[in-house]
N, C-alpha and C positions, 0 to 999 in steps of 0.2 A: 503494499498499498503505498502510496508519495504520503514521503510528510514535508514540501509544501507544493500546495493545490491553486493554481491559480486558471482561471476561464483565456480561450483564446483573444476576445477584448481583453482583459486584464492585462497578458500577456502584451499585445503590442499596443497597448497601453503606459505599461510601464517600461518597455526595451523605448518609448520615446520619452519617457522621461529618464534615462535613461542617457538617450542622445541627445536631448537636451540638454541637459544638462555637461556636455563634451567626454563623456565615461565613452572609454569606445573597449573598456577591458570589465569583461561582467561577467566576475567572479561578486559574484553578493550573498555579502556574511547579513546574519541574521543575528542582531544583539539586542538582552533587555536593558531597557533605555532605565528602568524604575516601576517606580512602583505610586498611583495618584488613585484621586477619589473614586478615578474607573473602575478603575483596577491595573494592570502589567501596565507597563510604555513599549514601545519595541524600535527600533532603527536600522537601521541598514548600513551596511559599509564596506564599501572595494579593495579588498585582499586578497588572501593566497588560501585555499584551507589547512586548515591541520589535521595529524591524525586521530583528535579526538572527538571530529564535527563526525556530522552528519553529513553527505554528501550527496542532491542529487541538481541533474541537467534539464531544465525546463526548456526541449525547442534550444539558442544559444547561447542560456544565461546558465549558468553555473549558483545554484541553491548551496546556502549550507549552512549551519546555526551551530554550539557546541553540544554535545551527544544529552548531556547532561540537561538541557536548554527542550530539546525535545523529546525528553524524556515524560517532559513536567509539563510539557503544552501540549503534547499530539502532536505538534506540525504548526503550521504556519500557515496560511491563507491570505490568499491579496486577489481584491475587490474591486474595478475598477468603480471611473467614479460613476456609472450606473445603476452597478450592482451596489452602490455605497450611499443610495437616498440625493446623487447631485452634490455630494463632498467631499469631492476627491476618489484619488488611489487609496485606497484601505488596506491594513497591515494586521493581521487579529488571529490566534495563534487555535488550533485546536478546540481545545477542550479551553474556556473559561475558568476562572476560575470562580469558585464557591460563594465567595462575598468578597468585597470592592474596598476600599479603607475608609470608607467614609467615618464620619467620627473624629478625625485627627487637624483636621480642616476646619474655618469656618467657613468657603466659599462655596463651599455646598449648601445651605440655605437659603 
C-alpha cells in the first residue's frame, strides 16, 4: 500500500508548485513541523533520502519521510486546491490524531 497518496490533479498541481519555485530536484522530504491547535503541521524540504526513510516514487517525484513518522501517521495525502475546497495544496496524515492540542493557546476561543 502506498504511503504517499495523491491524485493526478494533485500531482500536476504539486509539480507546478515545484517548477514555480525553480526546484528541479524532485526529492521531497515530508517533515513534522510541530503541533498546533489543529493538530500536527507538516512541511516539505528538498534533499536526499536517508537509510531510515520510507521512500516512494510517484511518477517523477520521489517522496520520503522518516520511518517513525510514516509509522505514526500511516503515510501522507497531498490534496489539490480543488480537493481542499479551494484552499490551496494541502498535506495531511493518513491517520489523523485523536485529539488536537486546543487548550494551550487563547487563539481558538
